[in-house]
mmCIF file of the C-alpha atoms, coordinates in Angstrom:
data_MODEL
# 
_entry.id   MODEL 
# 
loop_
_atom_site.group_PDB 
_atom_site.id 
_atom_site.type_symbol 
_atom_site.label_atom_id 
_atom_site.label_alt_id 
_atom_site.label_comp_id 
_atom_site.label_asym_id 
_atom_site.label_entity_id 
_atom_site.label_seq_id 
_atom_site.pdbx_PDB_ins_code 
_atom_site.Cartn_x 
_atom_site.Cartn_y 
_atom_site.Cartn_z 
_atom_site.occupancy 
_atom_site.B_iso_or_equiv 
_atom_site.pdbx_formal_charge 
_atom_site.auth_seq_id 
_atom_site.auth_comp_id 
_atom_site.auth_asym_id 
_atom_site.auth_atom_id 
_atom_site.pdbx_PDB_model_num 
ATOM 1  C CA . MET A 1 1  ? -17.843 -17.349 11.298 1.00 0.00 ? 1  MET A CA 1 
ATOM 2  C CA . ALA A 1 2  ? -18.794 -20.716 9.992  1.00 0.00 ? 2  ALA A CA 1 
ATOM 3  C CA . ALA A 1 3  ? -22.112 -22.414 10.233 1.00 0.00 ? 3  ALA A CA 1 
ATOM 4  C CA . GLY A 1 4  ? -23.420 -22.811 13.736 1.00 0.00 ? 4  GLY A CA 1 
ATOM 5  C CA . SER A 1 5  ? -24.567 -25.809 15.713 1.00 0.00 ? 5  SER A CA 1 
ATOM 6  C CA . ASP A 1 6  ? -27.815 -26.381 17.574 1.00 0.00 ? 6  ASP A CA 1 
ATOM 7  C CA . ALA A 1 7  ? -29.597 -24.177 15.001 1.00 0.00 ? 7  ALA A CA 1 
ATOM 8  C CA . LEU A 1 8  ? -27.792 -21.040 16.236 1.00 0.00 ? 8  LEU A CA 1 
ATOM 9  C CA . ILE A 1 9  ? -25.552 -18.751 14.213 1.00 0.00 ? 9  ILE A CA 1 
ATOM 10 C CA . GLU A 1 10 ? -23.643 -15.847 15.721 1.00 0.00 ? 10 GLU A CA 1 
ATOM 11 C CA . TYR A 1 11 ? -23.877 -12.519 13.929 1.00 0.00 ? 11 TYR A CA 1 
ATOM 12 C CA . LYS A 1 12 ? -22.098 -9.251  14.658 1.00 0.00 ? 12 LYS A CA 1 
ATOM 13 C CA . LEU A 1 13 ? -24.462 -6.296  14.637 1.00 0.00 ? 13 LEU A CA 1 
ATOM 14 C CA . ALA A 1 14 ? -23.567 -2.919  13.160 1.00 0.00 ? 14 ALA A CA 1 
ATOM 15 C CA . SER A 1 15 ? -23.658 -1.585  16.733 1.00 0.00 ? 15 SER A CA 1 
ATOM 16 C CA . GLY A 1 16 ? -20.723 -3.870  17.616 1.00 0.00 ? 16 GLY A CA 1 
ATOM 17 C CA . GLU A 1 17 ? -22.746 -6.326  19.716 1.00 0.00 ? 17 GLU A CA 1 
ATOM 18 C CA . SER A 1 18 ? -23.034 -10.022 18.878 1.00 0.00 ? 18 SER A CA 1 
ATOM 19 C CA . ILE A 1 19 ? -26.261 -12.014 18.798 1.00 0.00 ? 19 ILE A CA 1 
ATOM 20 C CA . PHE A 1 20 ? -27.207 -15.616 18.160 1.00 0.00 ? 20 PHE A CA 1 
ATOM 21 C CA . LEU A 1 21 ? -30.106 -16.212 15.786 1.00 0.00 ? 21 LEU A CA 1 
ATOM 22 C CA . ASN A 1 22 ? -31.952 -19.500 15.464 1.00 0.00 ? 22 ASN A CA 1 
ATOM 23 C CA . VAL A 1 23 ? -32.149 -20.522 11.788 1.00 0.00 ? 23 VAL A CA 1 
ATOM 24 C CA . ASN A 1 24 ? -35.732 -21.680 12.317 1.00 0.00 ? 24 ASN A CA 1 
ATOM 25 C CA . HIS A 1 25 ? -36.740 -18.057 12.933 1.00 0.00 ? 25 HIS A CA 1 
ATOM 26 C CA . ILE A 1 26 ? -34.983 -16.429 9.960  1.00 0.00 ? 26 ILE A CA 1 
ATOM 27 C CA . VAL A 1 27 ? -37.506 -15.258 7.381  1.00 0.00 ? 27 VAL A CA 1 
ATOM 28 C CA . SER A 1 28 ? -35.295 -13.267 5.019  1.00 0.00 ? 28 SER A CA 1 
ATOM 29 C CA . ILE A 1 29 ? -31.719 -12.182 4.434  1.00 0.00 ? 29 ILE A CA 1 
ATOM 30 C CA . THR A 1 30 ? -31.226 -9.138  2.238  1.00 0.00 ? 30 THR A CA 1 
ATOM 31 C CA . GLY A 1 31 ? -28.457 -6.716  1.479  1.00 0.00 ? 31 GLY A CA 1 
ATOM 32 C CA . ASN A 1 32 ? -28.481 -3.018  2.225  1.00 0.00 ? 32 ASN A CA 1 
ATOM 33 C CA . THR A 1 33 ? -26.280 -1.885  -0.642 1.00 0.00 ? 33 THR A CA 1 
ATOM 34 C CA . ARG A 1 34 ? -28.322 1.133   -1.715 1.00 0.00 ? 34 ARG A CA 1 
ATOM 35 C CA . LYS A 1 35 ? -27.377 4.619   -0.723 1.00 0.00 ? 35 LYS A CA 1 
ATOM 36 C CA . GLN A 1 36 ? -30.391 4.483   1.581  1.00 0.00 ? 36 GLN A CA 1 
ATOM 37 C CA . ARG A 1 37 ? -29.392 4.098   5.213  1.00 0.00 ? 37 ARG A CA 1 
ATOM 38 C CA . PHE A 1 38 ? -30.936 1.622   7.643  1.00 0.00 ? 38 PHE A CA 1 
ATOM 39 C CA . HIS A 1 39 ? -30.655 1.685   11.472 1.00 0.00 ? 39 HIS A CA 1 
ATOM 40 C CA . THR A 1 40 ? -27.046 2.779   11.938 1.00 0.00 ? 40 THR A CA 1 
ATOM 41 C CA . GLY A 1 41 ? -26.641 4.873   8.834  1.00 0.00 ? 41 GLY A CA 1 
ATOM 42 C CA . THR A 1 42 ? -24.236 2.311   7.404  1.00 0.00 ? 42 THR A CA 1 
ATOM 43 C CA . VAL A 1 43 ? -24.486 0.948   3.866  1.00 0.00 ? 43 VAL A CA 1 
ATOM 44 C CA . ASN A 1 44 ? -23.229 -2.426  2.614  1.00 0.00 ? 44 ASN A CA 1 
ATOM 45 C CA . THR A 1 45 ? -24.699 -4.293  5.570  1.00 0.00 ? 45 THR A CA 1 
ATOM 46 C CA . THR A 1 46 ? -26.896 -7.399  5.695  1.00 0.00 ? 46 THR A CA 1 
ATOM 47 C CA . ILE A 1 47 ? -30.453 -7.135  7.027  1.00 0.00 ? 47 ILE A CA 1 
ATOM 48 C CA . ILE A 1 48 ? -31.818 -10.306 8.649  1.00 0.00 ? 48 ILE A CA 1 
ATOM 49 C CA . THR A 1 49 ? -35.544 -10.430 9.377  1.00 0.00 ? 49 THR A CA 1 
ATOM 50 C CA . VAL A 1 50 ? -36.875 -12.979 11.881 1.00 0.00 ? 50 VAL A CA 1 
ATOM 51 C CA . SER A 1 51 ? -40.387 -14.388 12.257 1.00 0.00 ? 51 SER A CA 1 
ATOM 52 C CA . SER A 1 52 ? -41.336 -11.821 14.923 1.00 0.00 ? 52 SER A CA 1 
ATOM 53 C CA . GLY A 1 53 ? -40.781 -9.058  12.357 1.00 0.00 ? 53 GLY A CA 1 
ATOM 54 C CA . GLU A 1 54 ? -37.664 -7.766  14.073 1.00 0.00 ? 54 GLU A CA 1 
ATOM 55 C CA . LYS A 1 55 ? -34.780 -6.791  11.783 1.00 0.00 ? 55 LYS A CA 1 
ATOM 56 C CA . PHE A 1 56 ? -31.098 -7.073  12.593 1.00 0.00 ? 56 PHE A CA 1 
ATOM 57 C CA . GLU A 1 57 ? -28.402 -5.170  10.713 1.00 0.00 ? 57 GLU A CA 1 
ATOM 58 C CA . THR A 1 58 ? -25.242 -7.261  10.568 1.00 0.00 ? 58 THR A CA 1 
ATOM 59 C CA . VAL A 1 59 ? -21.769 -6.402  9.353  1.00 0.00 ? 59 VAL A CA 1 
ATOM 60 C CA . ASP A 1 60 ? -19.800 -9.639  9.621  1.00 0.00 ? 60 ASP A CA 1 
ATOM 61 C CA . ARG A 1 61 ? -21.182 -11.450 6.562  1.00 0.00 ? 61 ARG A CA 1 
ATOM 62 C CA . SER A 1 62 ? -22.264 -10.647 3.072  1.00 0.00 ? 62 SER A CA 1 
ATOM 63 C CA . VAL A 1 63 ? -25.743 -11.796 2.052  1.00 0.00 ? 63 VAL A CA 1 
ATOM 64 C CA . THR A 1 64 ? -24.177 -14.756 0.247  1.00 0.00 ? 64 THR A CA 1 
ATOM 65 C CA . ASP A 1 65 ? -22.171 -15.791 3.303  1.00 0.00 ? 65 ASP A CA 1 
ATOM 66 C CA . ALA A 1 66 ? -25.182 -15.430 5.626  1.00 0.00 ? 66 ALA A CA 1 
ATOM 67 C CA . VAL A 1 67 ? -27.356 -17.582 3.357  1.00 0.00 ? 67 VAL A CA 1 
ATOM 68 C CA . THR A 1 68 ? -24.575 -20.162 2.957  1.00 0.00 ? 68 THR A CA 1 
ATOM 69 C CA . ASP A 1 69 ? -24.004 -20.391 6.735  1.00 0.00 ? 69 ASP A CA 1 
ATOM 70 C CA . THR A 1 70 ? -27.736 -20.729 7.373  1.00 0.00 ? 70 THR A CA 1 
ATOM 71 C CA . ARG A 1 71 ? -28.162 -23.477 4.788  1.00 0.00 ? 71 ARG A CA 1 
ATOM 72 C CA . GLU A 1 72 ? -25.057 -25.318 6.071  1.00 0.00 ? 72 GLU A CA 1 
ATOM 73 C CA . THR A 1 73 ? -26.435 -25.197 9.622  1.00 0.00 ? 73 THR A CA 1 
ATOM 74 C CA . ILE A 1 74 ? -29.721 -26.678 8.401  1.00 0.00 ? 74 ILE A CA 1 
ATOM 75 C CA . ARG A 1 75 ? -27.918 -29.393 6.409  1.00 0.00 ? 75 ARG A CA 1 
ATOM 76 C CA . SER A 1 76 ? -25.662 -30.399 9.298  1.00 0.00 ? 76 SER A CA 1 
ATOM 77 C CA . SER A 1 77 ? -28.403 -30.449 11.956 1.00 0.00 ? 77 SER A CA 1 
ATOM 78 C CA . PRO A 1 78 ? -31.089 -33.054 11.262 1.00 0.00 ? 78 PRO A CA 1 
ATOM 79 C CA . GLY A 1 79 ? -34.559 -32.029 12.300 1.00 0.00 ? 79 GLY A CA 1 
ATOM 80 C CA . LEU A 1 80 ? -34.262 -28.302 11.571 1.00 0.00 ? 80 LEU A CA 1 
ATOM 81 C CA . SER A 1 81 ? -36.901 -26.770 9.364  1.00 0.00 ? 81 SER A CA 1 
ATOM 82 C CA . GLY A 1 82 ? -34.651 -23.913 8.338  1.00 0.00 ? 82 GLY A CA 1 
ATOM 83 C CA . GLY A 1 83 ? -37.105 -21.082 8.565  1.00 0.00 ? 83 GLY A CA 1 
ATOM 84 C CA . LYS A 1 84 ? -39.085 -19.748 5.641  1.00 0.00 ? 84 LYS A CA 1 
ATOM 85 C CA . PHE A 1 85 ? -36.541 -18.008 3.438  1.00 0.00 ? 85 PHE A CA 1 
# 
């Protein structure tokens, strides 16, 4: 997926569902590459934390791709603050 419009980016969760996250609410994007398992027991996923404290485990982007898409969305949409990360 490429960068989103209207401050929203679609992510595919490890559970198979898709969600749209607003870039203004993204606090951090980290990788889960350790042998330690997160929600689904899957490694090599991306963990996105939003301002409410909720964490989403995504499988459709690497950390680099998720950060790039978020920054591109901010750049292409004037008036977005881009969250805190």
